[in-house]
C-alpha positions as CSV (number, residue, x, y, z in Angstrom):
1,M,-242.3,-158.8,61.3
2,S,-242.2,-154.9,61.0
3,E,-240.1,-152.6,63.1
4,T,-241.4,-149.0,63.4
5,L,-238.9,-146.6,64.4
6,A,-239.4,-143.5,66.4
7,Q,-239.4,-140.3,63.8
8,T,-238.1,-137.3,64.9
9,E,-239.8,-133.9,64.0
10,C,-238.0,-130.7,64.0
11,Y,-239.3,-127.3,64.8
12,R,-237.4,-123.8,64.7
13,V,-238.6,-122.2,68.0
14,E,-238.2,-119.0,69.8
15,V,-237.9,-120.0,73.5
16,S,-238.2,-117.2,76.4
17,G,-238.0,-117.2,80.0
18,W,-235.8,-116.5,83.0
19,D,-232.1,-118.4,83.3
20,E,-230.5,-119.6,86.6
21,N,-229.5,-115.7,87.5
22,T,-233.1,-114.9,87.0
23,T,-232.4,-112.7,84.0
24,F,-235.1,-112.8,81.1
25,F,-234.1,-113.9,77.9
26,V,-235.6,-114.7,74.3
27,E,-233.2,-117.4,71.9
28,K,-234.0,-118.9,68.9
29,S,-233.4,-122.8,69.2
30,D,-234.4,-126.0,67.4
31,L,-237.3,-127.9,69.3
32,A,-237.1,-131.6,68.3
33,W,-239.6,-134.4,69.0
34,D,-240.0,-137.8,68.8
35,D,-242.5,-140.3,70.2
36,F,-239.5,-141.9,72.3
37,A,-237.8,-139.0,73.7
38,G,-239.9,-136.3,73.7
39,K,-239.6,-132.7,73.0
40,H,-236.3,-131.4,73.7
41,I,-234.1,-127.8,73.0
42,S,-230.8,-126.7,73.3
43,L,-229.8,-123.4,74.5
44,Q,-227.0,-121.2,75.5
45,H,-228.7,-120.3,78.4
46,M,-228.6,-122.5,81.6
47,L,-231.7,-122.9,83.4
48,P,-232.5,-124.3,86.6
49,D,-234.3,-127.7,86.5
50,G,-238.2,-127.0,86.6
51,A,-237.8,-123.2,85.1
52,M,-240.6,-122.6,83.2
53,V,-240.0,-121.5,79.5
54,F,-242.5,-120.3,76.5
55,I,-242.1,-121.5,73.2
56,R,-243.3,-120.2,69.9
57,V,-243.1,-122.0,66.7
58,M,-241.6,-119.3,64.3
59,Q,-244.2,-119.1,61.0
60,P,-243.3,-118.1,57.8
61,E,-243.4,-114.2,57.3
62,G,-246.6,-113.1,56.4
63,L,-248.7,-115.3,58.5
64,S,-250.2,-114.8,62.3
65,Q,-247.4,-115.9,65.1
66,A,-248.8,-119.0,67.0
67,P,-249.0,-118.2,70.6
68,P,-246.4,-119.1,72.7
69,I,-247.1,-122.4,74.7
70,A,-245.6,-123.0,78.6
71,Y,-243.1,-125.6,79.2
72,R,-240.9,-126.9,82.6
73,V,-237.4,-127.9,81.6
74,E,-235.4,-130.6,83.0
75,F,-231.7,-130.3,82.5
76,V,-230.1,-133.0,80.3
77,G,-226.7,-132.6,79.6
78,C,-224.6,-130.7,77.2
79,D,-224.1,-130.8,73.5
80,P,-220.1,-130.6,72.1
81,D,-220.8,-127.0,71.2
82,G,-221.5,-126.0,74.7
83,H,-225.2,-125.8,74.6
84,H,-227.3,-126.5,77.4
85,Q,-229.9,-129.3,76.5
86,F,-233.4,-129.7,78.3
87,R,-236.4,-131.9,78.1
88,L,-239.5,-129.9,77.9
89,S,-242.7,-131.6,79.8
90,A,-245.7,-129.6,79.4
91,V,-247.5,-127.2,81.9
92,Q,-250.8,-128.3,83.1
93,P,-253.6,-125.3,84.4
94,R,-254.2,-125.4,88.2
95,Y,-257.4,-124.1,88.8
96,S,-259.2,-123.4,91.8
97,T,-262.7,-122.7,93.4
98,D,-261.8,-119.6,95.4
99,F,-263.2,-116.9,94.2
100,H,-260.9,-113.7,93.8
101,P,-262.5,-110.1,93.4
102,V,-260.7,-108.1,90.8
103,N,-260.2,-104.1,90.8
104,Q,-261.6,-104.1,94.3
């Protein structure tokens, strides 16, 4: 019988958004990602549950930077260093059939 363990991947990322005081921030963090727990980040800033953040994977110098991806956060606790830990879920675009004229 073979057992498969969830393999965690870690990426250096830049996180931006608005914290619980509605102050815009940009902070570097590590994005941990595995099949069991999903995607997680730890931040110095506290965010309200459901807040939207933008995460961009940091690329080595000389490579073009990846575009940011929007996520919603869910607070899951604090680590021993006092950083706030969040679970991430992808934000799905909302489409509308309404027509909104531009520049009129």
